[in-house]
C-alpha positions, -999 to +999 in steps of 0.1 A: -279+410-214-276+373-205-252+359-180-239+323-179-248+302-148-222+276-155-196+273-128-162+258-136-153+229-114-120+228-095-091+218-116-083+186-097-119+176-100-119+182-138-088+161-140-105+133-120-077+135-094-097+145-062-131+137-049-138+167-027-168+152-010-149+122+002-119+144+012-142+166+033-155+135+052-120+124+059-109+158+071-139+160+094-126+130+113-098+151+128-074+121+125-043+120+103-050+103+069-032+072+059-028+080+023-020+050+001-013+054-036-002+025-058+014+022-092+023-009-112+058-010-098+054+002-062+034+017-034+035+050-015+022+053+021+020+085+040+004+098+072-009+133+063-023+160+086-046+187+073-035+223+077-053+254+063-020+264+045-017+229+030-014+193+041+016+182+062+032+149+056+040+135+091+054+101+080+064+087+046+073+052+033+079+040-002+082+005-014+118+013-027+128+015+010+122-022+015+156-031+000+172-018+032+152-043+052+161-074+031+132-074+005+149-079-028+119-089-049+096-067-070+078-039-051+045-039-070+029-069-054+007-076-023+035-087+001+055-056-007+024-034-001+020-050+033+056-044+042+056-008+030+026+001+052+040-017+081+072+004+077+051+035+076+033+024+108+066+017+126+078+052+117+045+067+129+049+049+163+083+065+167+066+099+163+039+089+188+011+087+162-013+060+172-044+064+150-054+074+115-081+070+089-077+053+055-075+075+024-074+053-007-080+082-031-097+074-063-086+037-062-114+012-068-124-006-036-117-043-042-117-068-014-082-081-008-065-056-031-030-041-025-047-011-009-062-033+018-030-053+020-013-021+029-040-013+054-034-047+070+003-039+072-004-006+089-027-024+114-001-050+121+025-022+125+005-007+154-018+019+139-055+020+149-076+025+117-113+019+115-120-009+090-141-040+083-123-073+086-141-086+055-121-064+032-086-075+044-067-101+024-061-135+039-028-145+056-019-167+026-021-138+002-002-114+025+026-139+029+027-144-009+019-181-007-004-177-037+026-165-057+048-194-044+022-221-052+016-208-087+054-205-094+060-241-082+032-254-104+044-234-134+080-245-129+071-282-130+047-280-159+060-252-182+095-241-173+097-215-202+065-199-191+078-198-155+109-179-167+088-155-187+061-148-160+086-144-131+114-127-151+114-097-127+118-120-097+146-139-113+163-107-125+165-096-088+178-130-078+147-140-059+129-173-065+092-167-063+088-199-043+108-183-015+085-152-011+069-163+022+104-167+038+116-134+024+085-116+037+090-130+072+126-119+073+119-084+061+089-081+085+111-090+115+137-064+105+110-037+101+094-044+135+129-044+151+138-012+134 
């Protein structure tokens, strides 16, 4: 009689949704995980604590909440990711949580990406998270100045293309050239909050 030696992997591993080795390293730190998950239209930021009966979400922020702080533009860009994580960090401070560790999940690690823009927002919001300064986006990208400069250039040279590319901004009544000012106003409201 022959027996199979094949062992079926965990369901979440088969679905490519969890890297259990990376998760174990994060859990061994003993700190709450700053879980950042992105989609095309938004960003989710949570501080999660491990428990044997299941993870506990300590603090939660979603980019949809930014409307309450004066951010009226689209929520899937780098400035919105920065503000969302900053909001999460401010909520964490109110619950006396001071430190965490980044959990980017299966997202590809790209220098200056929205994940690291969110990390910078959490750092500016007051959380202590181990990181390398090389991976964080520049101030210009955080403020959305790259969006504003491109929009100004496109508006002068190809107005139709400008309306097409920035249709979501214009639909919300936001001129992409004004993103840096909008970000600063929302940031002040979040930090005062």
